[in-house]
mmCIF file of the N, C-alpha and C atoms, coordinates in Angstrom:
data_MODEL
# 
_entry.id   MODEL 
# 
loop_
_atom_site.group_PDB 
_atom_site.id 
_atom_site.type_symbol 
_atom_site.label_atom_id 
_atom_site.label_alt_id 
_atom_site.label_comp_id 
_atom_site.label_asym_id 
_atom_site.label_entity_id 
_atom_site.label_seq_id 
_atom_site.pdbx_PDB_ins_code 
_atom_site.Cartn_x 
_atom_site.Cartn_y 
_atom_site.Cartn_z 
_atom_site.occupancy 
_atom_site.B_iso_or_equiv 
_atom_site.pdbx_formal_charge 
_atom_site.auth_seq_id 
_atom_site.auth_comp_id 
_atom_site.auth_asym_id 
_atom_site.auth_atom_id 
_atom_site.pdbx_PDB_model_num 
ATOM 1   N N  . MET A 1 1  ? 71.616 63.268 -65.719 1.00 0.00 ? 1  MET A N  1 
ATOM 2   C CA . MET A 1 1  ? 71.545 64.630 -64.734 1.00 0.00 ? 1  MET A CA 1 
ATOM 3   C C  . MET A 1 1  ? 72.093 65.794 -65.021 1.00 0.00 ? 1  MET A C  1 
ATOM 4   N N  . SER A 1 2  ? 71.266 66.776 -64.183 1.00 0.00 ? 2  SER A N  1 
ATOM 5   C CA . SER A 1 2  ? 71.278 68.113 -64.681 1.00 0.00 ? 2  SER A CA 1 
ATOM 6   C C  . SER A 1 2  ? 72.848 68.555 -63.896 1.00 0.00 ? 2  SER A C  1 
ATOM 7   N N  . GLN A 1 3  ? 73.362 69.749 -64.384 1.00 0.00 ? 3  GLN A N  1 
ATOM 8   C CA . GLN A 1 3  ? 74.745 70.234 -63.268 1.00 0.00 ? 3  GLN A CA 1 
ATOM 9   C C  . GLN A 1 3  ? 74.178 70.382 -62.116 1.00 0.00 ? 3  GLN A C  1 
ATOM 10  N N  . ALA A 1 4  ? 72.727 70.817 -61.760 1.00 0.00 ? 4  ALA A N  1 
ATOM 11  C CA . ALA A 1 4  ? 72.171 71.388 -60.482 1.00 0.00 ? 4  ALA A CA 1 
ATOM 12  C C  . ALA A 1 4  ? 71.802 70.143 -59.505 1.00 0.00 ? 4  ALA A C  1 
ATOM 13  N N  . LYS A 1 5  ? 71.468 68.675 -59.883 1.00 0.00 ? 5  LYS A N  1 
ATOM 14  C CA . LYS A 1 5  ? 71.517 67.674 -59.253 1.00 0.00 ? 5  LYS A CA 1 
ATOM 15  C C  . LYS A 1 5  ? 72.874 67.295 -58.825 1.00 0.00 ? 5  LYS A C  1 
ATOM 16  N N  . VAL A 1 6  ? 73.848 67.260 -59.777 1.00 0.00 ? 6  VAL A N  1 
ATOM 17  C CA . VAL A 1 6  ? 74.778 66.996 -59.172 1.00 0.00 ? 6  VAL A CA 1 
ATOM 18  C C  . VAL A 1 6  ? 75.862 67.758 -58.187 1.00 0.00 ? 6  VAL A C  1 
ATOM 19  N N  . ASP A 1 7  ? 75.583 69.193 -58.297 1.00 0.00 ? 7  ASP A N  1 
ATOM 20  C CA . ASP A 1 7  ? 76.243 70.033 -57.179 1.00 0.00 ? 7  ASP A CA 1 
ATOM 21  C C  . ASP A 1 7  ? 75.530 69.700 -55.919 1.00 0.00 ? 7  ASP A C  1 
ATOM 22  N N  . ARG A 1 8  ? 74.117 68.965 -55.910 1.00 0.00 ? 8  ARG A N  1 
ATOM 23  C CA . ARG A 1 8  ? 72.905 69.038 -54.413 1.00 0.00 ? 8  ARG A CA 1 
ATOM 24  C C  . ARG A 1 8  ? 73.650 67.707 -54.183 1.00 0.00 ? 8  ARG A C  1 
ATOM 25  N N  . TYR A 1 9  ? 73.984 66.580 -54.985 1.00 0.00 ? 9  TYR A N  1 
ATOM 26  C CA . TYR A 1 9  ? 74.230 65.704 -54.372 1.00 0.00 ? 9  TYR A CA 1 
ATOM 27  C C  . TYR A 1 9  ? 75.894 65.612 -53.853 1.00 0.00 ? 9  TYR A C  1 
ATOM 28  N N  . LYS A 1 10 ? 76.737 66.108 -54.455 1.00 0.00 ? 10 LYS A N  1 
ATOM 29  C CA . LYS A 1 10 ? 77.661 66.033 -53.729 1.00 0.00 ? 10 LYS A CA 1 
ATOM 30  C C  . LYS A 1 10 ? 77.866 66.973 -52.696 1.00 0.00 ? 10 LYS A C  1 
ATOM 31  N N  . GLU A 1 11 ? 77.055 67.836 -52.488 1.00 0.00 ? 11 GLU A N  1 
ATOM 32  C CA . GLU A 1 11 ? 76.877 68.808 -51.019 1.00 0.00 ? 11 GLU A CA 1 
ATOM 33  C C  . GLU A 1 11 ? 76.424 68.021 -49.891 1.00 0.00 ? 11 GLU A C  1 
ATOM 34  N N  . GLU A 1 12 ? 75.121 67.134 -50.474 1.00 0.00 ? 12 GLU A N  1 
ATOM 35  C CA . GLU A 1 12 ? 74.755 66.234 -49.019 1.00 0.00 ? 12 GLU A CA 1 
ATOM 36  C C  . GLU A 1 12 ? 75.871 65.352 -49.046 1.00 0.00 ? 12 GLU A C  1 
ATOM 37  N N  . LYS A 1 13 ? 76.673 64.709 -49.875 1.00 0.00 ? 13 LYS A N  1 
ATOM 38  C CA . LYS A 1 13 ? 77.678 63.782 -49.791 1.00 0.00 ? 13 LYS A CA 1 
ATOM 39  C C  . LYS A 1 13 ? 78.641 64.189 -48.890 1.00 0.00 ? 13 LYS A C  1 
ATOM 40  N N  . LYS A 1 14 ? 78.878 65.511 -49.207 1.00 0.00 ? 14 LYS A N  1 
ATOM 41  C CA . LYS A 1 14 ? 80.075 66.313 -48.568 1.00 0.00 ? 14 LYS A CA 1 
ATOM 42  C C  . LYS A 1 14 ? 79.445 66.247 -46.626 1.00 0.00 ? 14 LYS A C  1 
ATOM 43  N N  . ASN A 1 15 ? 78.023 66.603 -46.822 1.00 0.00 ? 15 ASN A N  1 
ATOM 44  C CA . ASN A 1 15 ? 77.663 66.843 -45.349 1.00 0.00 ? 15 ASN A CA 1 
ATOM 45  C C  . ASN A 1 15 ? 76.829 65.653 -44.584 1.00 0.00 ? 15 ASN A C  1 
ATOM 46  N N  . ARG A 1 16 ? 77.138 64.464 -45.202 1.00 0.00 ? 16 ARG A N  1 
ATOM 47  C CA . ARG A 1 16 ? 76.430 62.971 -44.854 1.00 0.00 ? 16 ARG A CA 1 
ATOM 48  C C  . ARG A 1 16 ? 76.727 62.727 -43.274 1.00 0.00 ? 16 ARG A C  1 
ATOM 49  N N  . LYS A 1 17 ? 78.199 62.732 -42.951 1.00 0.00 ? 17 LYS A N  1 
ATOM 50  C CA . LYS A 1 17 ? 78.401 62.526 -41.734 1.00 0.00 ? 17 LYS A CA 1 
ATOM 51  C C  . LYS A 1 17 ? 77.829 63.331 -40.523 1.00 0.00 ? 17 LYS A C  1 
ATOM 52  N N  . LYS A 1 18 ? 77.731 64.754 -40.491 1.00 0.00 ? 18 LYS A N  1 
ATOM 53  C CA . LYS A 1 18 ? 77.057 65.672 -40.118 1.00 0.00 ? 18 LYS A CA 1 
ATOM 54  C C  . LYS A 1 18 ? 75.715 65.753 -39.720 1.00 0.00 ? 18 LYS A C  1 
ATOM 55  N N  . ASN A 1 19 ? 75.302 65.426 -40.978 1.00 0.00 ? 19 ASN A N  1 
ATOM 56  C CA . ASN A 1 19 ? 73.677 65.076 -41.164 1.00 0.00 ? 19 ASN A CA 1 
ATOM 57  C C  . ASN A 1 19 ? 73.273 64.063 -40.553 1.00 0.00 ? 19 ASN A C  1 
ATOM 58  N N  . MET A 1 20 ? 73.682 62.782 -40.429 1.00 0.00 ? 20 MET A N  1 
ATOM 59  C CA . MET A 1 20 ? 73.929 61.658 -40.075 1.00 0.00 ? 20 MET A CA 1 
ATOM 60  C C  . MET A 1 20 ? 73.781 61.928 -38.108 1.00 0.00 ? 20 MET A C  1 
ATOM 61  N N  . ARG A 1 21 ? 74.803 62.577 -37.588 1.00 0.00 ? 21 ARG A N  1 
ATOM 62  C CA . ARG A 1 21 ? 74.896 62.731 -36.471 1.00 0.00 ? 21 ARG A CA 1 
ATOM 63  C C  . ARG A 1 21 ? 74.229 63.380 -35.990 1.00 0.00 ? 21 ARG A C  1 
ATOM 64  N N  . ARG A 1 22 ? 73.438 64.412 -36.612 1.00 0.00 ? 22 ARG A N  1 
ATOM 65  C CA . ARG A 1 22 ? 72.647 65.393 -36.020 1.00 0.00 ? 22 ARG A CA 1 
ATOM 66  C C  . ARG A 1 22 ? 70.995 64.554 -36.089 1.00 0.00 ? 22 ARG A C  1 
ATOM 67  N N  . GLU A 1 23 ? 70.666 63.848 -37.219 1.00 0.00 ? 23 GLU A N  1 
ATOM 68  C CA . GLU A 1 23 ? 69.539 62.671 -36.743 1.00 0.00 ? 23 GLU A CA 1 
ATOM 69  C C  . GLU A 1 23 ? 69.841 61.687 -36.012 1.00 0.00 ? 23 GLU A C  1 
ATOM 70  N N  . LYS A 1 24 ? 70.599 61.168 -35.601 1.00 0.00 ? 24 LYS A N  1 
ATOM 71  C CA . LYS A 1 24 ? 70.758 60.162 -34.360 1.00 0.00 ? 24 LYS A CA 1 
ATOM 72  C C  . LYS A 1 24 ? 70.736 61.115 -33.278 1.00 0.00 ? 24 LYS A C  1 
ATOM 73  N N  . ARG A 1 25 ? 71.038 62.032 -33.080 1.00 0.00 ? 25 ARG A N  1 
ATOM 74  C CA . ARG A 1 25 ? 70.753 62.712 -31.976 1.00 0.00 ? 25 ARG A CA 1 
ATOM 75  C C  . ARG A 1 25 ? 69.874 63.241 -31.562 1.00 0.00 ? 25 ARG A C  1 
ATOM 76  N N  . ASN A 1 26 ? 68.759 63.882 -32.683 1.00 0.00 ? 26 ASN A N  1 
ATOM 77  C CA . ASN A 1 26 ? 67.406 64.260 -32.399 1.00 0.00 ? 26 ASN A CA 1 
ATOM 78  C C  . ASN A 1 26 ? 66.543 63.021 -32.465 1.00 0.00 ? 26 ASN A C  1 
ATOM 79  N N  . HIS A 1 27 ? 67.070 61.876 -32.940 1.00 0.00 ? 27 HIS A N  1 
ATOM 80  C CA . HIS A 1 27 ? 66.098 60.557 -32.166 1.00 0.00 ? 27 HIS A CA 1 
ATOM 81  C C  . HIS A 1 27 ? 66.667 60.049 -30.973 1.00 0.00 ? 27 HIS A C  1 
ATOM 82  N N  . TYR A 1 28 ? 67.363 60.399 -30.362 1.00 0.00 ? 28 TYR A N  1 
ATOM 83  C CA . TYR A 1 28 ? 67.850 59.848 -29.236 1.00 0.00 ? 28 TYR A CA 1 
ATOM 84  C C  . TYR A 1 28 ? 67.276 60.660 -28.229 1.00 0.00 ? 28 TYR A C  1 
ATOM 85  N N  . ILE A 1 29 ? 67.170 62.278 -28.700 1.00 0.00 ? 29 ILE A N  1 
ATOM 86  C CA . ILE A 1 29 ? 66.592 63.537 -27.974 1.00 0.00 ? 29 ILE A CA 1 
ATOM 87  C C  . ILE A 1 29 ? 64.931 62.968 -27.475 1.00 0.00 ? 29 ILE A C  1 
ATOM 88  N N  . GLY A 1 30 ? 64.294 62.709 -28.792 1.00 0.00 ? 30 GLY A N  1 
ATOM 89  C CA . GLY A 1 30 ? 62.744 62.071 -28.867 1.00 0.00 ? 30 GLY A CA 1 
ATOM 90  C C  . GLY A 1 30 ? 62.952 61.478 -28.199 1.00 0.00 ? 30 GLY A C  1 
ATOM 91  N N  . CYS A 1 31 ? 63.368 60.196 -27.662 1.00 0.00 ? 31 CYS A N  1 
ATOM 92  C CA . CYS A 1 31 ? 63.011 59.098 -27.470 1.00 0.00 ? 31 CYS A CA 1 
ATOM 93  C C  . CYS A 1 31 ? 62.914 59.229 -25.808 1.00 0.00 ? 31 CYS A C  1 
ATOM 94  N N  . ALA A 1 32 ? 64.560 60.066 -25.068 1.00 0.00 ? 32 ALA A N  1 
ATOM 95  C CA . ALA A 1 32 ? 64.827 60.123 -23.801 1.00 0.00 ? 32 ALA A CA 1 
ATOM 96  C C  . ALA A 1 32 ? 63.427 61.322 -23.521 1.00 0.00 ? 32 ALA A C  1 
ATOM 97  N N  . ALA A 1 33 ? 63.157 62.080 -24.414 1.00 0.00 ? 33 ALA A N  1 
ATOM 98  C CA . ALA A 1 33 ? 61.686 63.530 -24.141 1.00 0.00 ? 33 ALA A CA 1 
ATOM 99  C C  . ALA A 1 33 ? 60.528 62.260 -23.536 1.00 0.00 ? 33 ALA A C  1 
ATOM 100 N N  . ALA A 1 34 ? 60.292 61.451 -24.734 1.00 0.00 ? 34 ALA A N  1 
ATOM 101 C CA . ALA A 1 34 ? 59.073 60.380 -24.225 1.00 0.00 ? 34 ALA A CA 1 
ATOM 102 C C  . ALA A 1 34 ? 58.928 59.102 -23.362 1.00 0.00 ? 34 ALA A C  1 
ATOM 103 N N  . ILE A 1 35 ? 60.365 58.982 -23.105 1.00 0.00 ? 35 ILE A N  1 
ATOM 104 C CA . ILE A 1 35 ? 60.294 58.067 -21.744 1.00 0.00 ? 35 ILE A CA 1 
ATOM 105 C C  . ILE A 1 35 ? 60.531 58.604 -20.533 1.00 0.00 ? 35 ILE A C  1 
ATOM 106 N N  . LEU A 1 36 ? 60.366 60.111 -20.658 1.00 0.00 ? 36 LEU A N  1 
ATOM 107 C CA . LEU A 1 36 ? 60.258 61.032 -19.505 1.00 0.00 ? 36 LEU A CA 1 
ATOM 108 C C  . LEU A 1 36 ? 58.965 61.120 -19.313 1.00 0.00 ? 36 LEU A C  1 
ATOM 109 N N  . VAL A 1 37 ? 58.382 61.314 -20.457 1.00 0.00 ? 37 VAL A N  1 
ATOM 110 C CA . VAL A 1 37 ? 56.751 61.925 -20.413 1.00 0.00 ? 37 VAL A CA 1 
ATOM 111 C C  . VAL A 1 37 ? 56.041 60.791 -19.656 1.00 0.00 ? 37 VAL A C  1 
ATOM 112 N N  . ALA A 1 38 ? 56.275 59.300 -20.197 1.00 0.00 ? 38 ALA A N  1 
ATOM 113 C CA . ALA A 1 38 ? 55.509 58.077 -19.962 1.00 0.00 ? 38 ALA A CA 1 
ATOM 114 C C  . ALA A 1 38 ? 56.173 57.873 -18.629 1.00 0.00 ? 38 ALA A C  1 
ATOM 115 N N  . ALA A 1 39 ? 57.462 58.200 -18.024 1.00 0.00 ? 39 ALA A N  1 
ATOM 116 C CA . ALA A 1 39 ? 57.476 57.844 -16.772 1.00 0.00 ? 39 ALA A CA 1 
ATOM 117 C C  . ALA A 1 39 ? 56.757 58.845 -15.948 1.00 0.00 ? 39 ALA A C  1 
ATOM 118 N N  . GLY A 1 40 ? 56.766 60.096 -16.406 1.00 0.00 ? 40 GLY A N  1 
ATOM 119 C CA . GLY A 1 40 ? 55.973 61.051 -15.554 1.00 0.00 ? 40 GLY A CA 1 
ATOM 120 C C  . GLY A 1 40 ? 54.347 60.452 -15.084 1.00 0.00 ? 40 GLY A C  1 
ATOM 121 N N  . LEU A 1 41 ? 53.808 60.030 -16.483 1.00 0.00 ? 41 LEU A N  1 
ATOM 122 C CA . LEU A 1 41 ? 52.144 59.668 -16.657 1.00 0.00 ? 41 LEU A CA 1 
ATOM 123 C C  . LEU A 1 41 ? 52.103 58.372 -15.856 1.00 0.00 ? 41 LEU A C  1 
ATOM 124 N N  . VAL A 1 42 ? 52.997 57.486 -15.844 1.00 0.00 ? 42 VAL A N  1 
ATOM 125 C CA . VAL A 1 42 ? 52.873 56.418 -14.950 1.00 0.00 ? 42 VAL A CA 1 
ATOM 126 C C  . VAL A 1 42 ? 52.915 56.747 -13.349 1.00 0.00 ? 42 VAL A C  1 
ATOM 127 N N  . GLY A 1 43 ? 53.991 57.425 -12.923 1.00 0.00 ? 43 GLY A N  1 
ATOM 128 C CA . GLY A 1 43 ? 53.674 58.112 -11.718 1.00 0.00 ? 43 GLY A CA 1 
ATOM 129 C C  . GLY A 1 43 ? 52.990 58.911 -11.175 1.00 0.00 ? 43 GLY A C  1 
ATOM 130 N N  . TRP A 1 44 ? 52.797 59.277 -12.254 1.00 0.00 ? 44 TRP A N  1 
ATOM 131 C CA . TRP A 1 44 ? 51.192 60.115 -11.484 1.00 0.00 ? 44 TRP A CA 1 
ATOM 132 C C  . TRP A 1 44 ? 50.181 59.318 -11.305 1.00 0.00 ? 44 TRP A C  1 
ATOM 133 N N  . ALA A 1 45 ? 49.726 58.494 -12.082 1.00 0.00 ? 45 ALA A N  1 
ATOM 134 C CA . ALA A 1 45 ? 48.804 57.328 -12.385 1.00 0.00 ? 45 ALA A CA 1 
ATOM 135 C C  . ALA A 1 45 ? 49.098 56.601 -11.077 1.00 0.00 ? 45 ALA A C  1 
ATOM 136 N N  . GLY A 1 46 ? 50.316 56.172 -10.215 1.00 0.00 ? 46 GLY A N  1 
ATOM 137 C CA . GLY A 1 46 ? 50.242 55.361 -9.415  1.00 0.00 ? 46 GLY A CA 1 
ATOM 138 C C  . GLY A 1 46 ? 49.869 55.961 -8.174  1.00 0.00 ? 46 GLY A C  1 
ATOM 139 N N  . TYR A 1 47 ? 50.203 57.499 -8.350  1.00 0.00 ? 47 TYR A N  1 
ATOM 140 C CA . TYR A 1 47 ? 50.441 58.047 -6.877  1.00 0.00 ? 47 TYR A CA 1 
ATOM 141 C C  . TYR A 1 47 ? 48.847 58.318 -6.907  1.00 0.00 ? 47 TYR A C  1 
ATOM 142 N N  . SER A 1 48 ? 47.978 58.587 -7.879  1.00 0.00 ? 48 SER A N  1 
ATOM 143 C CA . SER A 1 48 ? 46.870 58.905 -7.838  1.00 0.00 ? 48 SER A CA 1 
ATOM 144 C C  . SER A 1 48 ? 45.800 57.545 -7.214  1.00 0.00 ? 48 SER A C  1 
ATOM 145 N N  . ILE A 1 49 ? 46.257 56.305 -7.866  1.00 0.00 ? 49 ILE A N  1 
ATOM 146 C CA . ILE A 1 49 ? 46.030 55.482 -7.579  1.00 0.00 ? 49 ILE A CA 1 
ATOM 147 C C  . ILE A 1 49 ? 46.459 55.220 -5.796  1.00 0.00 ? 49 ILE A C  1 
ATOM 148 N N  . TYR A 1 50 ? 47.336 55.143 -5.508  1.00 0.00 ? 50 TYR A N  1 
ATOM 149 C CA . TYR A 1 50 ? 47.637 54.821 -3.974  1.00 0.00 ? 50 TYR A CA 1 
ATOM 150 C C  . TYR A 1 50 ? 46.675 55.940 -3.145  1.00 0.00 ? 50 TYR A C  1 
ATOM 151 N N  . LEU A 1 51 ? 46.846 57.275 -3.359  1.00 0.00 ? 51 LEU A N  1 
ATOM 152 C CA . LEU A 1 51 ? 45.825 58.164 -2.783  1.00 0.00 ? 51 LEU A CA 1 
ATOM 153 C C  . LEU A 1 51 ? 44.232 57.885 -2.369  1.00 0.00 ? 51 LEU A C  1 
ATOM 154 N N  . ARG A 1 52 ? 43.886 57.390 -3.777  1.00 0.00 ? 52 ARG A N  1 
ATOM 155 C CA . ARG A 1 52 ? 42.604 56.944 -3.545  1.00 0.00 ? 52 ARG A CA 1 
ATOM 156 C C  . ARG A 1 52 ? 42.364 55.812 -2.911  1.00 0.00 ? 52 ARG A C  1 
ATOM 157 N N  . TYR A 1 53 ? 43.048 54.751 -3.020  1.00 0.00 ? 53 TYR A N  1 
ATOM 158 C CA . TYR A 1 53 ? 43.489 53.519 -1.985  1.00 0.00 ? 53 TYR A CA 1 
ATOM 159 C C  . TYR A 1 53 ? 43.257 53.735 -0.423  1.00 0.00 ? 53 TYR A C  1 
ATOM 160 N N  . GLU A 1 54 ? 44.381 55.049 -0.364  1.00 0.00 ? 54 GLU A N  1 
ATOM 161 C CA . GLU A 1 54 ? 44.561 55.214 1.088   1.00 0.00 ? 54 GLU A CA 1 
ATOM 162 C C  . GLU A 1 54 ? 42.980 56.272 1.897   1.00 0.00 ? 54 GLU A C  1 
ATOM 163 N N  . GLU A 1 55 ? 42.436 57.032 0.493   1.00 0.00 ? 55 GLU A N  1 
ATOM 164 C CA . GLU A 1 55 ? 41.373 57.306 1.426   1.00 0.00 ? 55 GLU A CA 1 
ATOM 165 C C  . GLU A 1 55 ? 40.243 56.461 1.332   1.00 0.00 ? 55 GLU A C  1 
ATOM 166 N N  . SER A 1 56 ? 40.167 55.716 0.879   1.00 0.00 ? 56 SER A N  1 
ATOM 167 C CA . SER A 1 56 ? 39.155 54.712 1.068   1.00 0.00 ? 56 SER A CA 1 
ATOM 168 C C  . SER A 1 56 ? 39.157 53.651 2.284   1.00 0.00 ? 56 SER A C  1 
ATOM 169 N N  . ARG A 1 57 ? 40.486 53.458 2.825   1.00 0.00 ? 57 ARG A N  1 
ATOM 170 C CA . ARG A 1 57 ? 40.870 52.799 4.165   1.00 0.00 ? 57 ARG A CA 1 
ATOM 171 C C  . ARG A 1 57 ? 40.113 53.041 5.159   1.00 0.00 ? 57 ARG A C  1 
ATOM 172 N N  . PRO A 1 58 ? 39.456 52.361 6.295   1.00 0.00 ? 58 PRO A N  1 
ATOM 173 C CA . PRO A 1 58 ? 39.232 53.290 7.276   1.00 0.00 ? 58 PRO A CA 1 
ATOM 174 C C  . PRO A 1 58 ? 40.361 54.196 8.213   1.00 0.00 ? 58 PRO A C  1 
ATOM 175 N N  . ILE A 1 59 ? 39.900 54.829 8.786   1.00 0.00 ? 59 ILE A N  1 
ATOM 176 C CA . ILE A 1 59 ? 40.656 55.298 9.993   1.00 0.00 ? 59 ILE A CA 1 
ATOM 177 C C  . ILE A 1 59 ? 40.840 54.968 11.016  1.00 0.00 ? 59 ILE A C  1 
ATOM 178 N N  . SER A 1 60 ? 41.769 54.426 11.761  1.00 0.00 ? 60 SER A N  1 
ATOM 179 C CA . SER A 1 60 ? 41.743 53.631 12.954  1.00 0.00 ? 60 SER A CA 1 
ATOM 180 C C  . SER A 1 60 ? 42.764 55.014 14.091  1.00 0.00 ? 60 SER A C  1 
ATOM 181 N N  . TYR A 1 61 ? 41.763 55.663 15.175  1.00 0.00 ? 61 TYR A N  1 
ATOM 182 C CA . TYR A 1 61 ? 42.330 56.143 15.888  1.00 0.00 ? 61 TYR A CA 1 
ATOM 183 C C  . TYR A 1 61 ? 43.164 55.754 17.305  1.00 0.00 ? 61 TYR A C  1 
ATOM 184 N N  . THR A 1 62 ? 43.905 56.189 17.925  1.00 0.00 ? 62 THR A N  1 
ATOM 185 C CA . THR A 1 62 ? 44.534 55.621 19.144  1.00 0.00 ? 62 THR A CA 1 
ATOM 186 C C  . THR A 1 62 ? 44.437 56.790 20.340  1.00 0.00 ? 62 THR A C  1 
ATOM 187 N N  . GLU A 1 63 ? 43.949 56.359 21.516  1.00 0.00 ? 63 GLU A N  1 
ATOM 188 C CA . GLU A 1 63 ? 43.661 57.142 22.366  1.00 0.00 ? 63 GLU A CA 1 
ATOM 189 C C  . GLU A 1 63 ? 44.676 56.890 23.307  1.00 0.00 ? 63 GLU A C  1 
ATOM 190 N N  . VAL A 1 64 ? 45.493 57.607 23.520  1.00 0.00 ? 64 VAL A N  1 
ATOM 191 C CA . VAL A 1 64 ? 46.307 57.700 25.026  1.00 0.00 ? 64 VAL A CA 1 
ATOM 192 C C  . VAL A 1 64 ? 46.076 58.345 26.303  1.00 0.00 ? 64 VAL A C  1 
ATOM 193 N N  . ASP A 1 65 ? 46.274 57.825 27.351  1.00 0.00 ? 65 ASP A N  1 
ATOM 194 C CA . ASP A 1 65 ? 45.582 58.655 28.644  1.00 0.00 ? 65 ASP A CA 1 
ATOM 195 C C  . ASP A 1 65 ? 47.266 58.669 29.455  1.00 0.00 ? 65 ASP A C  1 
ATOM 196 N N  . MET A 1 66 ? 47.355 60.066 28.984  1.00 0.00 ? 66 MET A N  1 
ATOM 197 C CA . MET A 1 66 ? 48.152 61.039 29.668  1.00 0.00 ? 66 MET A CA 1 
ATOM 198 C C  . MET A 1 66 ? 48.125 61.664 31.020  1.00 0.00 ? 66 MET A C  1 
ATOM 199 N N  . SER A 1 67 ? 47.385 60.722 31.792  1.00 0.00 ? 67 SER A N  1 
ATOM 200 C CA . SER A 1 67 ? 47.420 61.005 33.516  1.00 0.00 ? 67 SER A CA 1 
ATOM 201 C C  . SER A 1 67 ? 48.300 60.948 34.049  1.00 0.00 ? 67 SER A C  1 
ATOM 202 N N  . ALA A 1 68 ? 48.961 59.619 33.711  1.00 0.00 ? 68 ALA A N  1 
ATOM 203 C CA . ALA A 1 68 ? 50.054 59.057 35.047  1.00 0.00 ? 68 ALA A CA 1 
ATOM 204 C C  . ALA A 1 68 ? 51.546 59.933 34.802  1.00 0.00 ? 68 ALA A C  1 
ATOM 205 N N  . LEU A 1 69 ? 51.635 60.825 33.146  1.00 0.00 ? 69 LEU A N  1 
ATOM 206 C CA . LEU A 1 69 ? 52.589 61.466 33.025  1.00 0.00 ? 69 LEU A CA 1 
ATOM 207 C C  . LEU A 1 69 ? 52.464 62.655 33.919  1.00 0.00 ? 69 LEU A C  1 
ATOM 208 N N  . THR A 1 70 ? 50.951 63.330 33.273  1.00 0.00 ? 70 THR A N  1 
ATOM 209 C CA . THR A 1 70 ? 50.869 64.628 34.035  1.00 0.00 ? 70 THR A CA 1 
ATOM 210 C C  . THR A 1 70 ? 51.107 64.484 35.408  1.00 0.00 ? 70 THR A C  1 
ATOM 211 N N  . ASP A 1 71 ? 50.433 63.467 36.057  1.00 0.00 ? 71 ASP A N  1 
ATOM 212 C CA . ASP A 1 71 ? 50.559 63.305 37.818  1.00 0.00 ? 71 ASP A CA 1 
ATOM 213 C C  . ASP A 1 71 ? 52.310 63.369 38.170  1.00 0.00 ? 71 ASP A C  1 
ATOM 214 N N  . TYR A 1 72 ? 53.259 62.494 37.133  1.00 0.00 ? 72 TYR A N  1 
ATOM 215 C CA . TYR A 1 72 ? 54.717 62.434 37.306  1.00 0.00 ? 72 TYR A CA 1 
ATOM 216 C C  . TYR A 1 72 ? 54.860 63.763 37.480  1.00 0.00 ? 72 TYR A C  1 
ATOM 217 N N  . TYR A 1 73 ? 54.825 64.583 36.361  1.00 0.00 ? 73 TYR A N  1 
ATOM 218 C CA . TYR A 1 73 ? 55.563 66.021 36.412  1.00 0.00 ? 73 TYR A CA 1 
ATOM 219 C C  . TYR A 1 73 ? 54.899 66.695 37.404  1.00 0.00 ? 73 TYR A C  1 
ATOM 220 N N  . THR A 1 74 ? 53.509 66.819 38.138  1.00 0.00 ? 74 THR A N  1 
ATOM 221 C CA . THR A 1 74 ? 53.268 67.598 38.692  1.00 0.00 ? 74 THR A CA 1 
ATOM 222 C C  . THR A 1 74 ? 53.900 67.356 40.442  1.00 0.00 ? 74 THR A C  1 
ATOM 223 N N  . ASN A 1 75 ? 54.220 66.072 40.392  1.00 0.00 ? 75 ASN A N  1 
ATOM 224 C CA . ASN A 1 75 ? 55.155 65.904 41.456  1.00 0.00 ? 75 ASN A CA 1 
ATOM 225 C C  . ASN A 1 75 ? 56.193 65.975 41.802  1.00 0.00 ? 75 ASN A C  1 
ATOM 226 N N  . LEU A 1 76 ? 57.080 66.045 40.080  1.00 0.00 ? 76 LEU A N  1 
ATOM 227 C CA . LEU A 1 76 ? 58.507 66.848 39.970  1.00 0.00 ? 76 LEU A CA 1 
ATOM 228 C C  . LEU A 1 76 ? 58.661 68.209 40.651  1.00 0.00 ? 76 LEU A C  1 
ATOM 229 N N  . GLN A 1 77 ? 57.397 69.006 40.242  1.00 0.00 ? 77 GLN A N  1 
ATOM 230 C CA . GLN A 1 77 ? 57.542 70.269 40.114  1.00 0.00 ? 77 GLN A CA 1 
ATOM 231 C C  . GLN A 1 77 ? 57.006 70.811 41.893  1.00 0.00 ? 77 GLN A C  1 
ATOM 232 N N  . VAL A 1 78 ? 56.399 69.944 42.517  1.00 0.00 ? 78 VAL A N  1 
ATOM 233 C CA . VAL A 1 78 ? 55.967 70.062 43.808  1.00 0.00 ? 78 VAL A CA 1 
ATOM 234 C C  . VAL A 1 78 ? 57.448 69.781 44.808  1.00 0.00 ? 78 VAL A C  1 
ATOM 235 N N  . ASP A 1 79 ? 58.184 68.816 44.459  1.00 0.00 ? 79 ASP A N  1 
ATOM 236 C CA . ASP A 1 79 ? 59.362 68.477 45.470  1.00 0.00 ? 79 ASP A CA 1 
ATOM 237 C C  . ASP A 1 79 ? 60.355 69.481 45.106  1.00 0.00 ? 79 ASP A C  1 
# 
């Protein structure tokens, strides 16, 4: 081996722990980012499906007769 290769090997060996920690950290950050993106896509898809389902359902309206309350309030004000 040439002296340059020996020096490079010694330098790599000296910084091996630090480089391994950096590689592990970058790996975990990459995995976390991928999980967040996947969760966002799944959430968005689920919400879109829910909205389409709700739009396709028939809308039912309930009619309320308020005449009894109106009569009651007017009787309260008169007395």
